[in-house]
ZAZAMI-957266 format. One record per residue (C-alpha): x, z, y. Coordinates in steps of 0.02 Angstrom, whole numbers. Layout:
<atom xx="X" zz="Z" yy="Y"/>
...
***
This chain:
<atom xx="1341" zz="-6144" yy="187"/>
<atom xx="1262" zz="-5980" yy="200"/>
<atom xx="1312" zz="-5793" yy="168"/>
<atom xx="1265" zz="-5768" yy="8"/>
<atom xx="1328" zz="-5929" yy="-70"/>
<atom xx="1496" zz="-5881" yy="44"/>
<atom xx="1478" zz="-5706" yy="-73"/>
<atom xx="1473" zz="-5790" yy="-238"/>
<atom xx="1607" zz="-5916" yy="-204"/>
<atom xx="1702" zz="-5744" yy="-140"/>
<atom xx="1678" zz="-5638" yy="-273"/>
<atom xx="1750" zz="-5743" yy="-408"/>
<atom xx="1906" zz="-5788" yy="-289"/>
<atom xx="1948" zz="-5633" yy="-308"/>
<atom xx="1911" zz="-5604" yy="-489"/>
<atom xx="2029" zz="-5764" yy="-486"/>
<atom xx="2163" zz="-5696" yy="-384"/>
<atom xx="2165" zz="-5524" yy="-474"/>
<atom xx="2143" zz="-5587" yy="-676"/>
<atom xx="2178" zz="-5761" yy="-649"/>
<atom xx="1996" zz="-5782" yy="-707"/>
<atom xx="1880" zz="-5871" yy="-597"/>
<atom xx="1713" zz="-5799" yy="-643"/>
<atom xx="1595" zz="-5684" yy="-594"/>
<atom xx="1448" zz="-5566" yy="-648"/>
<atom xx="1322" zz="-5556" yy="-470"/>
<atom xx="1191" zz="-5444" yy="-471"/>
<atom xx="1076" zz="-5445" yy="-316"/>
<atom xx="997" zz="-5248" yy="-273"/>
<atom xx="836" zz="-5265" yy="-199"/>
<atom xx="701" zz="-5441" yy="-251"/>
<atom xx="739" zz="-5490" yy="-88"/>
<atom xx="922" zz="-5519" yy="-93"/>
<atom xx="894" zz="-5604" yy="-306"/>
<atom xx="812" zz="-5730" yy="-218"/>
<atom xx="948" zz="-5762" yy="-95"/>
<atom xx="1055" zz="-5767" yy="-235"/>
<atom xx="988" zz="-5859" yy="-368"/>
<atom xx="968" zz="-6003" yy="-192"/>
<atom xx="1116" zz="-6000" yy="-178"/>
<atom xx="1188" zz="-5985" yy="-347"/>
<atom xx="1089" zz="-6171" yy="-375"/>
<atom xx="1150" zz="-6260" yy="-199"/>
<atom xx="1349" zz="-6204" yy="-277"/>
<atom xx="1291" zz="-6286" yy="-428"/>
<atom xx="1220" zz="-6434" yy="-382"/>
<atom xx="1387" zz="-6462" yy="-253"/>
<atom xx="1482" zz="-6423" yy="-427"/>
<atom xx="1569" zz="-6267" yy="-339"/>
<atom xx="1529" zz="-6157" yy="-477"/>
<atom xx="1475" zz="-6170" yy="-657"/>
<atom xx="1350" zz="-6066" yy="-712"/>
<atom xx="1382" zz="-5948" yy="-879"/>
<atom xx="1202" zz="-5867" yy="-865"/>
<atom xx="1038" zz="-5952" yy="-923"/>
<atom xx="961" zz="-5895" yy="-756"/>
<atom xx="1033" zz="-6004" yy="-641"/>
<atom xx="885" zz="-6133" yy="-581"/>
<atom xx="738" zz="-6156" yy="-506"/>
<atom xx="640" zz="-6171" yy="-645"/>
<atom xx="735" zz="-6011" yy="-750"/>
<atom xx="753" zz="-5889" yy="-614"/>
<atom xx="728" zz="-5724" yy="-698"/>
<atom xx="712" zz="-5561" yy="-576"/>
<atom xx="728" zz="-5443" yy="-740"/>
<atom xx="866" zz="-5543" yy="-775"/>
<atom xx="953" zz="-5524" yy="-632"/>
<atom xx="1121" zz="-5567" yy="-668"/>
<atom xx="1205" zz="-5712" yy="-613"/>
<atom xx="1352" zz="-5766" yy="-720"/>
<atom xx="1447" zz="-5898" yy="-681"/>
<atom xx="1628" zz="-5993" yy="-642"/>
<atom xx="1716" zz="-6081" yy="-496"/>
<atom xx="1757" zz="-6272" yy="-533"/>
<atom xx="1918" zz="-6343" yy="-493"/>
<atom xx="1818" zz="-6396" yy="-323"/>
<atom xx="1754" zz="-6219" yy="-304"/>
<atom xx="1933" zz="-6138" yy="-318"/>
<atom xx="1997" zz="-6279" yy="-184"/>
<atom xx="1860" zz="-6238" yy="-62"/>
<atom xx="1889" zz="-6045" yy="-108"/>
<atom xx="2082" zz="-6058" yy="-82"/>
<atom xx="2059" zz="-6141" yy="76"/>
<atom xx="1916" zz="-6045" yy="168"/>
<atom xx="2020" zz="-5865" yy="119"/>
<atom xx="2198" zz="-5921" yy="94"/>
<atom xx="2229" zz="-6020" yy="266"/>
***
């Protein structure tokens, strides 16, 4: 799993620890980073770690003008994050 996928998991997990809600919004700081985050989000959807809450996750729906990725951790994603950051 690359650093962008880990960052997506970590961001939602930190929100979960603070608020009890395993959701997050992430935006890249430049075009290259945005592309990396979109690819990472697609990977996490395929692995059933996140559920998209925005309609711009997916290779056929990348929109660089709407670069906010909204998502929620699945139960599997929460378990993975807990194992990664709590142990």
